[in-house]
C-alpha positions in Angstrom: 17.4 -45.3 24.5 14.6 -47.5 25.7 16.7 -48.7 28.6 17.1 -45.1 29.7 13.3 -44.6 29.7 12.5 -47.9 31.5 12.8 -46.5 35.0 10.2 -43.8 34.0 7.8 -46.4 32.6 7.8 -48.7 35.7 5.1 -48.0 38.2 6.3 -46.3 41.3 4.6 -44.6 44.2 5.4 -41.3 42.5 3.8 -41.9 39.1 0.8 -43.9 40.5 -0.1 -41.4 43.2 -3.7 -40.2 42.8 -2.9 -36.5 43.2 -0.1 -36.8 40.6 -2.5 -38.4 38.1 -5.1 -35.8 38.7 -2.6 -32.9 38.1 -1.4 -34.7 35.0 -4.9 -35.0 33.5 -5.9 -31.4 34.5 -2.7 -30.1 32.8 -3.4 -32.2 29.8 -7.0 -30.9 29.6 -5.8 -27.3 29.9 -3.2 -27.7 27.2 -5.8 -29.5 24.9 -8.4 -26.7 25.5 -5.8 -24.0 24.8 -4.8 -25.8 21.6 -8.4 -26.1 20.4 -9.1 -22.4 21.2 -6.0 -21.1 19.5 -6.3 -23.3 16.3 -10.0 -22.4 15.9 -9.1 -18.7 15.7 -6.1 -19.2 13.3 -6.4 -19.2 9.5 -3.4 -20.7 7.8 -3.4 -19.8 4.1 -1.5 -22.1 1.8 -2.2 -20.6 -1.6 -0.3 -17.9 -3.5 -3.5 -16.1 -4.1 -2.9 -13.6 -1.2 0.3 -12.2 0.4 -0.5 -13.3 4.0 0.2 -16.8 5.3 -1.0 -16.8 8.9 -4.1 -14.9 9.9 -6.3 -14.6 13.0 -10.1 -14.4 12.8 -11.5 -11.1 14.2 -14.9 -9.6 14.8 -13.6 -6.2 13.6 -15.8 -4.4 11.0 -14.8 -5.0 7.4 -12.7 -2.3 5.7 -10.7 -2.0 2.5 -7.7 -4.3 2.3 -9.0 -6.8 4.9 -8.5 -10.5 4.2 -11.9 -12.1 4.3 -12.7 -15.9 4.7 -15.9 -17.3 3.2 -17.3 -20.5 1.7 -17.1 -20.3 -2.1 -19.9 -22.2 -3.8 -19.1 -22.4 -7.5 -19.1 -25.3 -10.0 -15.4 -24.7 -10.7 -14.3 -24.8 -7.1 -14.2 -28.2 -5.4 -16.7 -29.6 -7.9 -19.4 -27.3 -6.6 -19.3 -28.7 -3.1 -18.0 -25.5 -1.5 -14.6 -24.6 -0.3 -13.3 -22.2 2.3 -11.4 -19.3 0.6 -9.6 -16.2 1.8 -9.3 -13.2 -0.4 -8.6 -9.4 -0.1 -11.6 -7.1 0.2 -11.3 -4.4 -2.4 -14.8 -3.0 -2.8 -17.5 -2.4 -0.2 -21.3 -1.9 -0.2 -22.1 1.5 -1.8 -18.9 1.6 -3.9 -19.2 1.8 -7.7 -17.9 -1.2 -9.6 -17.0 -0.6 -13.3 -15.6 -3.0 -15.9 -13.8 -1.7 -19.0 -13.2 -3.8 -22.1 -15.0 -6.7 -20.4 -12.0 -7.6 -18.2 -10.5 -4.6 -16.4 -12.2 -4.0 -13.0 -12.4 -0.6 -11.2 -13.8 0.2 -7.8 -14.6 3.9 -7.4 -12.4 4.5 -10.5 -9.4 2.8 -8.9 -8.0 -0.1 -11.0 -8.3 -3.4 -9.0 -7.2 -5.9 -11.6 -7.9 -7.8 -14.8 -10.0 -10.9 -14.8 -8.2 -14.2 -15.3 -10.0 -15.5 -18.4 -8.4 -18.8 -19.3 -6.7 -21.5 -17.1 -4.1 -23.6 -19.0 -4.0 -25.9 -15.9 -7.6 -27.1 -16.6 -7.6 -26.0 -20.3 -10.8 -24.1 -19.8 -12.2 -20.6 -20.2 -13.2 -19.0 -16.9 -16.3 -17.0 -16.4 -16.0 -13.2 -16.1 -18.4 -11.4 -13.7 -20.7 -9.0 -15.5 -21.9 -6.2 -13.3 -21.6 -2.4 -13.4 -23.0 -0.1 -10.7 -23.4 0.3 -7.0 -22.4 -2.7 -4.9 -25.4 -3.8 -2.9 -25.8 -3.7 0.9 -24.0 -6.6 2.7 -22.0 -7.5 -0.4 -18.3 -7.3 -1.0 -15.9 -7.7 -4.0 -12.7 -9.6 -3.3 -9.6 -10.4 -5.2 -6.4 -12.3 -4.9 -2.9 -10.9 -5.4 -1.8 -13.6 -7.8 -2.4 -12.9 -11.6 -4.2 -16.3 -11.8 -6.5 -15.7 -8.9 -10.0 -17.1 -9.3 -12.0 -14.5 -7.4 -14.9 -11.9 -7.6 -13.7 -10.9 -11.1 -14.8 -14.4 -12.1 -17.8 -15.2 -9.9 -19.0 -12.0 -8.3 -19.9 -10.7 -4.8 -19.5 -12.4 -1.5 -22.0 -11.9 1.3 -20.4 -10.1 4.1 -22.5 -11.4 7.0 -21.6 -15.0 5.9 -17.8 -14.1 5.9 -15.2 -13.8 8.6 -12.7 -10.9 8.9 -9.0 -11.6 9.5 -6.0 -9.8 11.0 -2.6 -10.6 9.5 -0.1 -12.4 11.9 2.5 -13.4 9.3 
C-alpha cells in the first residue's frame, strides 16, 4: 500500500505549487472552522437519564418538556467540582410544586416522579429536596426519565439564565 502512495508523497510541480498550497490551507481552515462551529452547538448525551441522545443548543425560550443543560454543583456530583448535566424541564417559574409522602413530586397537581432515595451503587442515601409552593422567578425543576435519575427531586432548582436550552436531533 505504501508503494501505491509514494508517487503522491514525492514533491512534484503540482503539489508544491504555491496556489495549490494556498487552496489546500484555505480548504483545511474552512473545514476546521465548520467542525468547531458544529461541535460547539451539539450536545451529545451519553447517560440513560434522558431519552434523547443528540441535541442542539438553541436560544429558544424555555417551555415544558425541553431538555436543559446546566452545570450541577453538588457534593455528590463529580466530588463537588461541578459537572455539565442535561435534564428534562418539568416545572417552570410560577408553577406550584408539591411533595406527597416526602418523595412523590407534583407540578400543578401533575405527578412528575418519585425521588430516588438510595443508591446501591455508592451504598448511600440520597438527599430529597424539601420545598412546597410557587417556583421562584428564573428557577426551574428538572428530572431525568430513568428511575435512578439524580435530579431536582434530590437537589432542587436550577437557575434558568445559567442554563442552555436544547432541541432534539436524535
